[in-house]
All heavy atoms as TSV, in Angstrom:
chain	resi	resn	atom	element	x	y	z
A	1	MET	N	N	-12.913	13.252	16.527
A	1	MET	CA	C	-13.522	12.212	15.774
A	1	MET	C	C	-12.909	10.904	16.153
A	1	MET	O	O	-11.671	10.744	16.168
A	1	MET	CB	C	-13.333	12.500	14.289
A	1	MET	CG	C	-13.699	11.393	13.430
A	1	MET	SD	S	-13.926	11.990	11.778
A	1	MET	CE	C	-12.920	11.028	10.791
A	2	VAL	N	N	-13.742	9.957	16.529
A	2	VAL	CA	C	-13.272	8.661	16.913
A	2	VAL	C	C	-13.445	7.694	15.726
A	2	VAL	O	O	-14.510	7.578	15.154
A	2	VAL	CB	C	-14.039	8.125	18.163
A	2	VAL	CG1	C	-13.603	6.689	18.481
A	2	VAL	CG2	C	-13.846	9.075	19.324
A	3	LEU	N	N	-12.350	7.037	15.370
A	3	LEU	CA	C	-12.414	6.087	14.271
A	3	LEU	C	C	-12.403	4.640	14.821
A	3	LEU	O	O	-11.695	4.339	15.742
A	3	LEU	CB	C	-11.175	6.243	13.350
A	3	LEU	CG	C	-11.052	7.630	12.746
A	3	LEU	CD1	C	-9.710	7.736	11.978
A	3	LEU	CD2	C	-12.177	7.987	11.836
A	4	ASP	N	N	-13.285	3.816	14.250
A	4	ASP	CA	C	-13.320	2.434	14.710
A	4	ASP	C	C	-12.563	1.501	13.818
A	4	ASP	O	O	-12.059	1.904	12.717
A	4	ASP	CB	C	-14.770	1.939	14.817
A	4	ASP	CG	C	-15.504	1.990	13.505
A	4	ASP	OD1	O	-14.902	2.183	12.429
A	4	ASP	OD2	O	-16.730	1.696	13.478
A	5	ASN	N	N	-12.340	0.309	14.247
A	5	ASN	CA	C	-11.483	-0.620	13.517
A	5	ASN	C	C	-12.057	-0.937	12.113
A	5	ASN	O	O	-11.370	-1.226	11.199
A	5	ASN	CB	C	-11.364	-1.960	14.307
A	5	ASN	CG	C	-10.387	-1.796	15.448
A	5	ASN	OD1	O	-9.849	-0.732	15.694
A	5	ASN	ND2	N	-10.175	-2.851	16.159
A	6	GLU	N	N	-13.423	-0.836	11.972
A	6	GLU	CA	C	-14.050	-1.104	10.696
A	6	GLU	C	C	-13.550	-0.103	9.618
A	6	GLU	O	O	-13.301	-0.443	8.505
A	6	GLU	CB	C	-15.570	-0.997	10.825
A	6	GLU	CG	C	-16.294	-1.447	9.549
A	6	GLU	CD	C	-17.786	-1.413	9.817
A	6	GLU	OE1	O	-18.232	-1.959	10.813
A	6	GLU	OE2	O	-18.510	-0.993	8.827
A	7	PHE	N	N	-13.390	1.154	10.028
A	7	PHE	CA	C	-12.889	2.194	9.080
A	7	PHE	C	C	-11.438	1.896	8.710
A	7	PHE	O	O	-11.095	1.922	7.528
A	7	PHE	CB	C	-12.963	3.558	9.710
A	7	PHE	CG	C	-12.379	4.653	8.896
A	7	PHE	CD1	C	-13.033	5.121	7.796
A	7	PHE	CD2	C	-11.161	5.183	9.185
A	7	PHE	CE1	C	-12.514	6.119	6.967
A	7	PHE	CE2	C	-10.610	6.180	8.387
A	7	PHE	CZ	C	-11.295	6.639	7.295
A	8	PHE	N	N	-10.610	1.534	9.715
A	8	PHE	CA	C	-9.198	1.184	9.422
A	8	PHE	C	C	-9.163	-0.023	8.470
A	8	PHE	O	O	-8.441	-0.024	7.465
A	8	PHE	CB	C	-8.437	0.850	10.684
A	8	PHE	CG	C	-8.187	2.038	11.563
A	8	PHE	CD1	C	-8.957	2.261	12.726
A	8	PHE	CD2	C	-7.160	2.917	11.304
A	8	PHE	CE1	C	-8.736	3.342	13.524
A	8	PHE	CE2	C	-6.910	4.010	12.137
A	8	PHE	CZ	C	-7.675	4.241	13.226
A	9	SER	N	N	-9.929	-1.019	8.803
A	9	SER	CA	C	-9.979	-2.274	8.054
A	9	SER	C	C	-10.401	-2.035	6.568
A	9	SER	O	O	-9.720	-2.450	5.627
A	9	SER	CB	C	-10.912	-3.270	8.711
A	9	SER	OG	O	-11.051	-4.381	7.893
A	10	ALA	N	N	-11.479	-1.296	6.396
A	10	ALA	CA	C	-12.032	-1.074	5.031
A	10	ALA	C	C	-11.044	-0.266	4.166
A	10	ALA	O	O	-10.829	-0.545	2.983
A	10	ALA	CB	C	-13.310	-0.300	5.103
A	11	THR	N	N	-10.402	0.684	4.785
A	11	THR	CA	C	-9.363	1.520	4.047
A	11	THR	C	C	-8.156	0.708	3.684
A	11	THR	O	O	-7.710	0.799	2.492
A	11	THR	CB	C	-8.982	2.732	4.886
A	11	THR	OG1	O	-10.139	3.409	5.300
A	11	THR	CG2	C	-8.086	3.660	4.116
A	12	ILE	N	N	-7.691	-0.113	4.538
A	12	ILE	CA	C	-6.514	-0.974	4.261
A	12	ILE	C	C	-6.900	-2.027	3.224
A	12	ILE	O	O	-6.110	-2.298	2.300
A	12	ILE	CB	C	-5.985	-1.610	5.590
A	12	ILE	CG1	C	-5.320	-0.525	6.435
A	12	ILE	CG2	C	-4.956	-2.701	5.293
A	12	ILE	CD1	C	-5.022	-0.911	7.811
A	13	LEU	N	N	-8.138	-2.608	3.309
A	13	LEU	CA	C	-8.544	-3.626	2.362
A	13	LEU	C	C	-8.593	-3.037	0.949
A	13	LEU	O	O	-8.316	-3.746	-0.012
A	13	LEU	CB	C	-9.873	-4.214	2.752
A	13	LEU	CG	C	-9.868	-5.197	3.884
A	13	LEU	CD1	C	-11.275	-5.550	4.376
A	13	LEU	CD2	C	-9.152	-6.483	3.427
A	14	GLN	N	N	-8.977	-1.811	0.803
A	14	GLN	CA	C	-9.020	-1.190	-0.491
A	14	GLN	C	C	-7.623	-1.228	-1.149
A	14	GLN	O	O	-7.499	-1.556	-2.357
A	14	GLN	CB	C	-9.481	0.284	-0.453
A	14	GLN	CG	C	-10.967	0.457	-0.181
A	14	GLN	CD	C	-11.319	1.934	-0.067
A	14	GLN	OE1	O	-10.544	2.715	0.392
A	14	GLN	NE2	N	-12.492	2.210	-0.545
A	15	LEU	N	N	-6.623	-0.917	-0.386
A	15	LEU	CA	C	-5.266	-0.897	-0.942
A	15	LEU	C	C	-4.693	-2.307	-1.122
A	15	LEU	O	O	-4.000	-2.561	-2.053
A	15	LEU	CB	C	-4.330	-0.130	-0.013
A	15	LEU	CG	C	-4.535	1.377	0.056
A	15	LEU	CD1	C	-3.604	2.063	1.044
A	15	LEU	CD2	C	-4.430	2.000	-1.341
A	16	ILE	N	N	-5.106	-3.232	-0.226
A	16	ILE	CA	C	-4.656	-4.641	-0.414
A	16	ILE	C	C	-5.251	-5.189	-1.720
A	16	ILE	O	O	-4.567	-5.931	-2.421
A	16	ILE	CB	C	-5.045	-5.474	0.829
A	16	ILE	CG1	C	-4.127	-5.139	1.959
A	16	ILE	CG2	C	-4.946	-6.957	0.480
A	16	ILE	CD1	C	-4.537	-5.811	3.258
A	17	ASP	N	N	-6.507	-4.835	-2.004
A	17	ASP	CA	C	-7.139	-5.295	-3.228
A	17	ASP	C	C	-6.337	-4.848	-4.467
A	17	ASP	O	O	-6.259	-5.566	-5.436
A	17	ASP	CB	C	-8.576	-4.833	-3.347
A	17	ASP	CG	C	-9.517	-5.563	-2.433
A	17	ASP	OD1	O	-9.131	-6.688	-1.915
A	17	ASP	OD2	O	-10.651	-5.079	-2.206
A	18	TYR	N	N	-5.765	-3.703	-4.407
A	18	TYR	CA	C	-5.050	-3.128	-5.571
A	18	TYR	C	C	-3.587	-3.564	-5.562
A	18	TYR	O	O	-3.082	-3.980	-6.622
A	18	TYR	CB	C	-5.145	-1.591	-5.560
A	18	TYR	CG	C	-4.612	-0.976	-6.828
A	18	TYR	CD1	C	-5.423	-0.985	-7.930
A	18	TYR	CD2	C	-3.365	-0.452	-6.876
A	18	TYR	CE1	C	-4.984	-0.390	-9.169
A	18	TYR	CE2	C	-2.907	0.130	-8.065
A	18	TYR	CZ	C	-3.688	0.143	-9.172
A	18	TYR	OH	O	-3.248	0.660	-10.346
A	19	TYR	N	N	-2.860	-3.481	-4.455
A	19	TYR	CA	C	-1.423	-3.770	-4.422
A	19	TYR	C	C	-1.087	-5.161	-3.968
A	19	TYR	O	O	0.027	-5.604	-4.298
A	19	TYR	CB	C	-0.742	-2.734	-3.492
A	19	TYR	CG	C	-0.786	-1.299	-3.960
A	19	TYR	CD1	C	-1.569	-0.360	-3.229
A	19	TYR	CD2	C	-0.036	-0.870	-5.028
A	19	TYR	CE1	C	-1.598	0.972	-3.669
A	19	TYR	CE2	C	-0.062	0.421	-5.460
A	19	TYR	CZ	C	-0.852	1.368	-4.754
A	19	TYR	OH	O	-0.893	2.636	-5.168
A	20	GLY	N	N	-1.945	-5.775	-3.180
A	20	GLY	CA	C	-1.567	-7.032	-2.548
A	20	GLY	C	C	-0.899	-6.785	-1.208
A	20	GLY	O	O	-0.380	-5.735	-0.949
A	21	VAL	N	N	-1.007	-7.812	-0.356
A	21	VAL	CA	C	-0.450	-7.645	1.018
A	21	VAL	C	C	1.058	-7.409	1.031
A	21	VAL	O	O	1.535	-6.495	1.685
A	21	VAL	CB	C	-0.828	-8.896	1.884
A	21	VAL	CG1	C	-0.171	-8.790	3.260
A	21	VAL	CG2	C	-2.332	-8.998	2.050
A	22	ALA	N	N	1.778	-8.262	0.287
A	22	ALA	CA	C	3.251	-8.207	0.334
A	22	ALA	C	C	3.727	-6.852	-0.144
A	22	ALA	O	O	4.576	-6.212	0.504
A	22	ALA	CB	C	3.850	-9.329	-0.445
A	23	ASP	N	N	3.240	-6.370	-1.314
A	23	ASP	CA	C	3.674	-5.109	-1.837
A	23	ASP	C	C	3.271	-3.906	-0.962
A	23	ASP	O	O	4.068	-2.986	-0.737
A	23	ASP	CB	C	3.172	-4.890	-3.249
A	23	ASP	CG	C	3.878	-5.748	-4.263
A	23	ASP	OD1	O	4.991	-6.291	-3.967
A	23	ASP	OD2	O	3.313	-5.954	-5.362
A	24	LEU	N	N	2.057	-3.977	-0.463
A	24	LEU	CA	C	1.616	-2.861	0.415
A	24	LEU	C	C	2.418	-2.830	1.714
A	24	LEU	O	O	2.831	-1.759	2.177
A	24	LEU	CB	C	0.136	-3.004	0.742
A	24	LEU	CG	C	-0.446	-1.871	1.568
A	24	LEU	CD1	C	-0.252	-0.482	0.909
A	24	LEU	CD2	C	-1.940	-2.140	1.833
A	25	ALA	N	N	2.704	-4.005	2.251
A	25	ALA	CA	C	3.563	-4.059	3.478
A	25	ALA	C	C	4.954	-3.454	3.234
A	25	ALA	O	O	5.437	-2.686	4.071
A	25	ALA	CB	C	3.716	-5.484	3.960
A	26	LEU	N	N	5.499	-3.724	2.036
A	26	LEU	CA	C	6.816	-3.154	1.713
A	26	LEU	C	C	6.690	-1.609	1.559
A	26	LEU	O	O	7.546	-0.870	2.039
A	26	LEU	CB	C	7.342	-3.744	0.397
A	26	LEU	CG	C	7.916	-5.130	0.506
A	26	LEU	CD1	C	8.240	-5.661	-0.892
A	26	LEU	CD2	C	9.168	-5.128	1.342
A	27	MET	N	N	5.639	-1.184	0.906
A	27	MET	CA	C	5.412	0.269	0.724
A	27	MET	C	C	5.278	1.019	2.029
A	27	MET	O	O	5.704	2.110	2.152
A	27	MET	CB	C	4.164	0.497	-0.190
A	27	MET	CG	C	4.301	-0.005	-1.564
A	27	MET	SD	S	2.732	-0.005	-2.473
A	27	MET	CE	C	2.536	1.751	-2.764
A	28	LEU	N	N	4.642	0.322	2.987
A	28	LEU	CA	C	4.401	0.962	4.281
A	28	LEU	C	C	5.515	0.671	5.335
A	28	LEU	O	O	5.466	1.207	6.426
A	28	LEU	CB	C	3.033	0.495	4.842
A	28	LEU	CG	C	1.830	0.903	4.012
A	28	LEU	CD1	C	0.574	0.216	4.558
A	28	LEU	CD2	C	1.634	2.446	4.049
A	29	ASP	N	N	6.419	-0.215	4.938
A	29	ASP	CA	C	7.504	-0.661	5.867
A	29	ASP	C	C	6.919	-1.256	7.147
A	29	ASP	O	O	7.254	-0.894	8.254
A	29	ASP	CB	C	8.414	0.511	6.144
A	29	ASP	CG	C	9.742	0.044	6.801
A	29	ASP	OD1	O	10.120	-1.156	6.615
A	29	ASP	OD2	O	10.328	0.830	7.592
A	30	VAL	N	N	5.975	-2.182	6.968
A	30	VAL	CA	C	5.373	-2.902	8.106
A	30	VAL	C	C	5.383	-4.401	7.773
A	30	VAL	O	O	5.585	-4.820	6.616
A	30	VAL	CB	C	3.930	-2.452	8.367
A	30	VAL	CG1	C	3.873	-1.010	8.772
A	30	VAL	CG2	C	2.977	-2.733	7.219
A	31	ARG	N	N	5.181	-5.230	8.740
A	31	ARG	CA	C	5.155	-6.686	8.523
A	31	ARG	C	C	3.807	-7.050	7.844
A	31	ARG	O	O	2.781	-6.446	8.212
A	31	ARG	CB	C	5.236	-7.402	9.826
A	31	ARG	CG	C	6.581	-7.214	10.551
A	31	ARG	CD	C	6.684	-7.918	11.870
A	31	ARG	NE	N	5.414	-8.171	12.558
A	31	ARG	CZ	C	5.126	-9.337	13.141
A	31	ARG	NH1	N	5.942	-10.302	13.202
A	31	ARG	NH2	N	3.903	-9.475	13.687
A	32	SER	N	N	3.846	-7.977	6.927
A	32	SER	CA	C	2.625	-8.480	6.260
A	32	SER	C	C	1.623	-9.019	7.268
A	32	SER	O	O	0.422	-8.820	7.091
A	32	SER	CB	C	2.984	-9.599	5.275
A	32	SER	OG	O	3.760	-9.073	4.237
A	33	GLU	N	N	2.152	-9.653	8.332
A	33	GLU	CA	C	1.231	-10.194	9.394
A	33	GLU	C	C	0.473	-9.138	10.042
A	33	GLU	O	O	-0.720	-9.255	10.284
A	33	GLU	CB	C	2.043	-11.019	10.396
A	33	GLU	CG	C	2.699	-12.211	9.823
A	33	GLU	CD	C	4.095	-11.943	9.172
A	33	GLU	OE1	O	4.579	-10.800	9.190
A	33	GLU	OE2	O	4.676	-12.906	8.633
A	34	ASP	N	N	1.141	-7.996	10.398
A	34	ASP	CA	C	0.429	-6.867	10.969
A	34	ASP	C	C	-0.589	-6.241	10.081
A	34	ASP	O	O	-1.713	-5.983	10.527
A	34	ASP	CB	C	1.435	-5.774	11.424
A	34	ASP	CG	C	2.335	-6.236	12.602
A	34	ASP	OD1	O	1.940	-7.103	13.339
A	34	ASP	OD2	O	3.471	-5.684	12.702
A	35	LEU	N	N	-0.208	-6.086	8.863
A	35	LEU	CA	C	-1.091	-5.516	7.810
A	35	LEU	C	C	-2.348	-6.421	7.712
A	35	LEU	O	O	-3.498	-5.908	7.679
A	35	LEU	CB	C	-0.389	-5.417	6.459
A	35	LEU	CG	C	-1.092	-4.651	5.415
A	35	LEU	CD1	C	-1.374	-3.178	5.856
A	35	LEU	CD2	C	-0.274	-4.643	4.171
A	36	SER	N	N	-2.198	-7.689	7.671
A	36	SER	CA	C	-3.313	-8.612	7.525
A	36	SER	C	C	-4.264	-8.534	8.781
A	36	SER	O	O	-5.450	-8.565	8.631
A	36	SER	CB	C	-2.795	-10.033	7.380
A	36	SER	OG	O	-2.153	-10.204	6.157
A	37	LEU	N	N	-3.661	-8.408	9.977
A	37	LEU	CA	C	-4.437	-8.265	11.160
A	37	LEU	C	C	-5.259	-6.984	11.134
A	37	LEU	O	O	-6.468	-6.979	11.497
A	37	LEU	CB	C	-3.559	-8.310	12.425
A	37	LEU	CG	C	-2.974	-9.689	12.782
A	37	LEU	CD1	C	-1.985	-9.529	13.974
A	37	LEU	CD2	C	-4.022	-10.657	13.108
A	38	TRP	N	N	-4.643	-5.920	10.748
A	38	TRP	CA	C	-5.351	-4.628	10.672
A	38	TRP	C	C	-6.498	-4.695	9.661
A	38	TRP	O	O	-7.587	-4.182	9.869
A	38	TRP	CB	C	-4.405	-3.482	10.341
A	38	TRP	CG	C	-3.308	-3.301	11.273
A	38	TRP	CD1	C	-3.290	-3.559	12.637
A	38	TRP	CD2	C	-1.991	-2.814	10.974
A	38	TRP	NE1	N	-2.048	-3.286	13.181
A	38	TRP	CE2	C	-1.209	-2.758	12.189
A	38	TRP	CE3	C	-1.346	-2.361	9.843
A	38	TRP	CZ2	C	0.059	-2.334	12.247
A	38	TRP	CZ3	C	-0.071	-1.927	9.891
A	38	TRP	CH2	C	0.662	-1.916	11.058
A	39	ALA	N	N	-6.213	-5.379	8.529
A	39	ALA	CA	C	-7.272	-5.525	7.483
A	39	ALA	C	C	-8.435	-6.358	7.986
A	39	ALA	O	O	-9.582	-6.174	7.564
A	39	ALA	CB	C	-6.650	-6.184	6.282
A	40	GLU	N	N	-8.178	-7.286	8.949
A	40	GLU	CA	C	-9.235	-8.079	9.510
A	40	GLU	C	C	-9.919	-7.400	10.659
A	40	GLU	O	O	-10.863	-7.935	11.250
A	40	GLU	CB	C	-8.665	-9.387	10.023
A	40	GLU	CG	C	-8.119	-10.322	8.924
A	40	GLU	CD	C	-7.351	-11.513	9.535
A	40	GLU	OE1	O	-7.389	-11.725	10.742
A	40	GLU	OE2	O	-6.680	-12.177	8.730
A	41	GLY	N	N	-9.516	-6.170	11.002
A	41	GLY	CA	C	-10.124	-5.400	12.095
A	41	GLY	C	C	-9.619	-5.829	13.462
A	41	GLY	O	O	-10.247	-5.541	14.442
A	42	LYS	N	N	-8.482	-6.560	13.491
A	42	LYS	CA	C	-7.940	-7.044	14.750
A	42	LYS	C	C	-6.796	-6.099	15.190
A	42	LYS	O	O	-5.627	-6.513	15.176
A	42	LYS	CB	C	-7.419	-8.427	14.581
A	42	LYS	CG	C	-8.531	-9.411	14.233
A	42	LYS	CD	C	-8.046	-10.813	14.023
A	42	LYS	CE	C	-9.106	-11.752	13.636
A	42	LYS	NZ	N	-8.629	-13.106	13.320
A	43	GLY	N	N	-7.138	-4.935	15.488
A	43	GLY	CA	C	-6.103	-3.946	15.919
A	43	GLY	C	C	-6.082	-2.802	14.963
A	43	GLY	O	O	-6.768	-2.764	13.940
A	44	ARG	N	N	-5.247	-1.839	15.294
A	44	ARG	CA	C	-5.166	-0.594	14.519
A	44	ARG	C	C	-3.663	-0.336	14.242
A	44	ARG	O	O	-2.796	-0.561	15.081
A	44	ARG	CB	C	-5.676	0.600	15.308
A	44	ARG	CG	C	-7.139	0.505	15.605
A	44	ARG	CD	C	-7.571	1.798	16.373
A	44	ARG	NE	N	-9.006	1.674	16.629
A	44	ARG	CZ	C	-9.661	2.715	17.091
A	44	ARG	NH1	N	-9.057	3.834	17.390
A	44	ARG	NH2	N	-10.984	2.608	17.246
A	45	PRO	N	N	-3.430	0.234	13.010
A	45	PRO	CA	C	-2.043	0.587	12.729
A	45	PRO	C	C	-1.640	1.829	13.519
A	45	PRO	O	O	-2.518	2.595	13.903
A	45	PRO	CB	C	-2.079	0.848	11.256
A	45	PRO	CG	C	-3.461	1.246	10.967
A	45	PRO	CD	C	-4.306	0.464	11.941
A	46	PRO	N	N	-0.361	2.006	13.691
A	46	PRO	CA	C	0.077	3.245	14.345
A	46	PRO	C	C	-0.373	4.457	13.470
A	46	PRO	O	O	-0.549	4.300	12.247
A	46	PRO	CB	C	1.608	3.171	14.337
A	46	PRO	CG	C	1.927	1.709	14.131
A	46	PRO	CD	C	0.788	1.131	13.412
A	47	THR	N	N	-0.532	5.600	14.076
A	47	THR	CA	C	-1.060	6.781	13.408
A	47	THR	C	C	-0.237	7.131	12.184
A	47	THR	O	O	-0.803	7.405	11.105
A	47	THR	CB	C	-1.122	7.939	14.321
A	47	THR	OG1	O	-1.918	7.637	15.435
A	47	THR	CG2	C	-1.675	9.177	13.644
A	48	ASP	N	N	1.108	7.082	12.254
A	48	ASP	CA	C	1.912	7.471	11.108
A	48	ASP	C	C	1.727	6.495	9.946
A	48	ASP	O	O	1.687	6.909	8.762
A	48	ASP	CB	C	3.406	7.575	11.507
A	48	ASP	CG	C	4.012	6.254	11.923
A	48	ASP	OD1	O	3.383	5.529	12.768
A	48	ASP	OD2	O	5.133	5.965	11.454
A	49	VAL	N	N	1.541	5.240	10.234
A	49	VAL	CA	C	1.277	4.228	9.132
A	49	VAL	C	C	-0.083	4.503	8.532
A	49	VAL	O	O	-0.211	4.484	7.309
A	49	VAL	CB	C	1.371	2.802	9.698
A	49	VAL	CG1	C	0.934	1.796	8.669
A	49	VAL	CG2	C	2.784	2.504	10.183
A	50	PHE	N	N	-1.059	4.759	9.357
A	50	PHE	CA	C	-2.408	4.951	8.803
A	50	PHE	C	C	-2.453	6.259	7.962
A	50	PHE	O	O	-3.169	6.275	6.931
A	50	PHE	CB	C	-3.462	4.987	9.869
A	50	PHE	CG	C	-4.823	4.903	9.266
A	50	PHE	CD1	C	-5.289	3.772	8.630
A	50	PHE	CD2	C	-5.684	6.008	9.226
A	50	PHE	CE1	C	-6.509	3.675	8.046
A	50	PHE	CE2	C	-6.933	5.994	8.645
A	50	PHE	CZ	C	-7.360	4.797	8.045
A	51	LEU	N	N	-1.738	7.277	8.367
A	51	LEU	CA	C	-1.667	8.484	7.528
A	51	LEU	C	C	-1.094	8.184	6.142
A	51	LEU	O	O	-1.493	8.709	5.108
A	51	LEU	CB	C	-0.923	9.589	8.264
A	51	LEU	CG	C	-1.622	10.137	9.503
A	51	LEU	CD1	C	-0.709	11.175	10.198
A	51	LEU	CD2	C	-2.949	10.763	9.125
A	52	ARG	N	N	-0.078	7.315	6.109
A	52	ARG	CA	C	0.496	6.921	4.807
A	52	ARG	C	C	-0.522	6.081	3.988
A	52	ARG	O	O	-0.603	6.224	2.810
A	52	ARG	CB	C	1.785	6.085	5.035
A	52	ARG	CG	C	2.920	7.024	5.506
A	52	ARG	CD	C	4.223	6.292	5.557
A	52	ARG	NE	N	4.099	5.259	6.599
A	52	ARG	CZ	C	5.009	4.415	6.970
A	52	ARG	NH1	N	6.187	4.480	6.396
A	52	ARG	NH2	N	4.820	3.573	7.962
A	53	VAL	N	N	-1.350	5.273	4.742
A	53	VAL	CA	C	-2.378	4.503	4.050
A	53	VAL	C	C	-3.392	5.447	3.409
A	53	VAL	O	O	-3.763	5.269	2.221
A	53	VAL	CB	C	-3.138	3.617	5.050
A	53	VAL	CG1	C	-4.387	3.089	4.485
A	53	VAL	CG2	C	-2.205	2.448	5.501
A	54	ILE	N	N	-3.773	6.520	4.054
A	54	ILE	CA	C	-4.672	7.496	3.545
A	54	ILE	C	C	-4.051	8.203	2.326
A	54	ILE	O	O	-4.714	8.383	1.303
A	54	ILE	CB	C	-5.080	8.533	4.616
A	54	ILE	CG1	C	-5.882	7.906	5.736
A	54	ILE	CG2	C	-5.819	9.718	3.998
A	54	ILE	CD1	C	-7.222	7.362	5.325
A	55	ASP	N	N	-2.791	8.580	2.428
A	55	ASP	CA	C	-2.092	9.183	1.299
A	55	ASP	C	C	-2.070	8.257	0.106
A	55	ASP	O	O	-2.334	8.724	-1.020
A	55	ASP	CB	C	-0.650	9.603	1.674
A	55	ASP	CG	C	-0.598	10.827	2.594
A	55	ASP	OD1	O	-1.599	11.562	2.662
A	55	ASP	OD2	O	0.452	11.015	3.237
A	56	LEU	N	N	-1.734	6.988	0.306
A	56	LEU	CA	C	-1.694	6.046	-0.817
A	56	LEU	C	C	-3.064	5.880	-1.448
A	56	LEU	O	O	-3.265	5.786	-2.677
A	56	LEU	CB	C	-1.186	4.702	-0.335
A	56	LEU	CG	C	0.308	4.589	-0.112
A	56	LEU	CD1	C	0.661	3.234	0.567
A	56	LEU	CD2	C	1.072	4.760	-1.447
A	57	ARG	N	N	-4.090	5.774	-0.570
A	57	ARG	CA	C	-5.488	5.632	-1.071
A	57	ARG	C	C	-5.891	6.833	-1.912
A	57	ARG	O	O	-6.437	6.711	-2.967
A	57	ARG	CB	C	-6.423	5.481	0.093
A	57	ARG	CG	C	-7.854	5.264	-0.378
A	57	ARG	CD	C	-8.766	5.089	0.889
A	57	ARG	NE	N	-10.138	5.190	0.535
A	57	ARG	CZ	C	-10.839	6.343	0.562
A	57	ARG	NH1	N	-10.290	7.472	1.010
A	57	ARG	NH2	N	-12.065	6.362	0.230
A	58	ASN	N	N	-5.542	8.052	-1.461
A	58	ASN	CA	C	-5.878	9.270	-2.193
A	58	ASN	C	C	-5.121	9.279	-3.532
A	58	ASN	O	O	-5.710	9.665	-4.567
A	58	ASN	CB	C	-5.602	10.507	-1.373
A	58	ASN	CG	C	-6.556	10.697	-0.246
A	58	ASN	OD1	O	-7.637	10.107	-0.223
A	58	ASN	ND2	N	-6.124	11.495	0.786
A	59	GLU	N	N	-3.859	8.932	-3.526
A	59	GLU	CA	C	-3.078	8.864	-4.783
A	59	GLU	C	C	-3.719	7.879	-5.737
A	59	GLU	O	O	-3.800	8.145	-6.920
A	59	GLU	CB	C	-1.656	8.484	-4.468
A	59	GLU	CG	C	-0.827	9.571	-3.806
A	59	GLU	CD	C	0.531	9.125	-3.399
A	59	GLU	OE1	O	1.048	8.123	-3.967
A	59	GLU	OE2	O	1.170	9.771	-2.557
A	60	LEU	N	N	-4.057	6.730	-5.212
A	60	LEU	CA	C	-4.670	5.663	-6.090
A	60	LEU	C	C	-5.985	6.181	-6.658
A	60	LEU	O	O	-6.232	6.038	-7.867
A	60	LEU	CB	C	-4.887	4.394	-5.240
A	60	LEU	CG	C	-5.588	3.275	-6.007
A	60	LEU	CD1	C	-4.740	2.800	-7.192
A	60	LEU	CD2	C	-5.852	2.084	-5.023
A	61	LEU	N	N	-6.814	6.721	-5.849
A	61	LEU	CA	C	-8.120	7.226	-6.355
A	61	LEU	C	C	-7.939	8.336	-7.368
A	61	LEU	O	O	-8.671	8.371	-8.371
A	61	LEU	CB	C	-8.974	7.737	-5.196
A	61	LEU	CG	C	-9.496	6.693	-4.229
A	61	LEU	CD1	C	-10.205	7.321	-3.045
A	61	LEU	CD2	C	-10.379	5.647	-4.942
A	62	ASN	N	N	-6.984	9.221	-7.138
A	62	ASN	CA	C	-6.706	10.295	-8.100
A	62	ASN	C	C	-6.197	9.727	-9.472
A	62	ASN	O	O	-6.571	10.171	-10.496
A	62	ASN	CB	C	-5.713	11.292	-7.570
A	62	ASN	CG	C	-6.353	12.178	-6.511
A	62	ASN	OD1	O	-7.536	12.401	-6.497
A	62	ASN	ND2	N	-5.516	12.711	-5.647
A	63	SER	N	N	-5.350	8.709	-9.349
A	63	SER	CA	C	-4.783	8.123	-10.585
A	63	SER	C	C	-5.833	7.347	-11.358
A	63	SER	O	O	-5.839	7.339	-12.604
A	63	SER	CB	C	-3.590	7.246	-10.263
A	63	SER	OG	O	-3.999	6.037	-9.672
A	64	LEU	N	N	-6.781	6.750	-10.678
A	64	LEU	CA	C	-7.844	5.981	-11.330
A	64	LEU	C	C	-8.919	6.880	-11.946
A	64	LEU	O	O	-9.493	6.537	-12.945
A	64	LEU	CB	C	-8.487	5.023	-10.364
A	64	LEU	CG	C	-7.639	3.881	-9.865
A	64	LEU	CD1	C	-8.372	3.032	-8.823
A	64	LEU	CD2	C	-7.107	3.001	-10.976
A	65	SER	N	N	-9.105	8.058	-11.343
A	65	SER	CA	C	-10.118	8.938	-11.878
A	65	SER	C	C	-9.614	9.789	-13.022
A	65	SER	O	O	-10.405	10.263	-13.853
A	65	SER	CB	C	-10.629	9.859	-10.776
A	65	SER	OG	O	-9.619	10.743	-10.363
A	66	GLY	N	N	-8.304	9.903	-13.210
A	66	GLY	CA	C	-7.731	10.628	-14.306
A	66	GLY	C	C	-7.927	12.108	-14.215
A	66	GLY	O	O	-8.515	12.588	-13.212
A	67	PRO	N	N	-7.478	12.853	-15.165
A	67	PRO	CA	C	-7.571	14.305	-15.126
A	67	PRO	C	C	-9.066	14.764	-15.312
A	67	PRO	O	O	-9.848	14.117	-15.964
A	67	PRO	CB	C	-6.760	14.820	-16.313
A	67	PRO	CG	C	-6.564	13.621	-17.176
A	67	PRO	CD	C	-6.734	12.428	-16.295
A	68	LEU	N	N	-9.344	15.869	-14.663
A	68	LEU	CA	C	-10.737	16.414	-14.757
A	68	LEU	C	C	-10.968	17.209	-15.966
A	68	LEU	O	O	-10.196	17.788	-16.570
A	68	LEU	CB	C	-11.060	17.221	-13.477
A	68	LEU	CG	C	-10.979	16.424	-12.160
A	68	LEU	CD1	C	-11.227	17.408	-11.016
A	68	LEU	CD2	C	-12.067	15.372	-12.157
């Protein structure tokens, strides 16, 4: 499966909307500048960082949906 920058960008933007750039950058241990570029679709995060992004997004979605 090939992922494009739009997918990376949209996923990162979801977390930025919730946590903010500075806090998310700290959580991911990346520079805010890099995070902003990835959110704009200007490059891709390293695989390990993006996997953490996916984990955070899943945790956020689970916490917002509450117990079933």
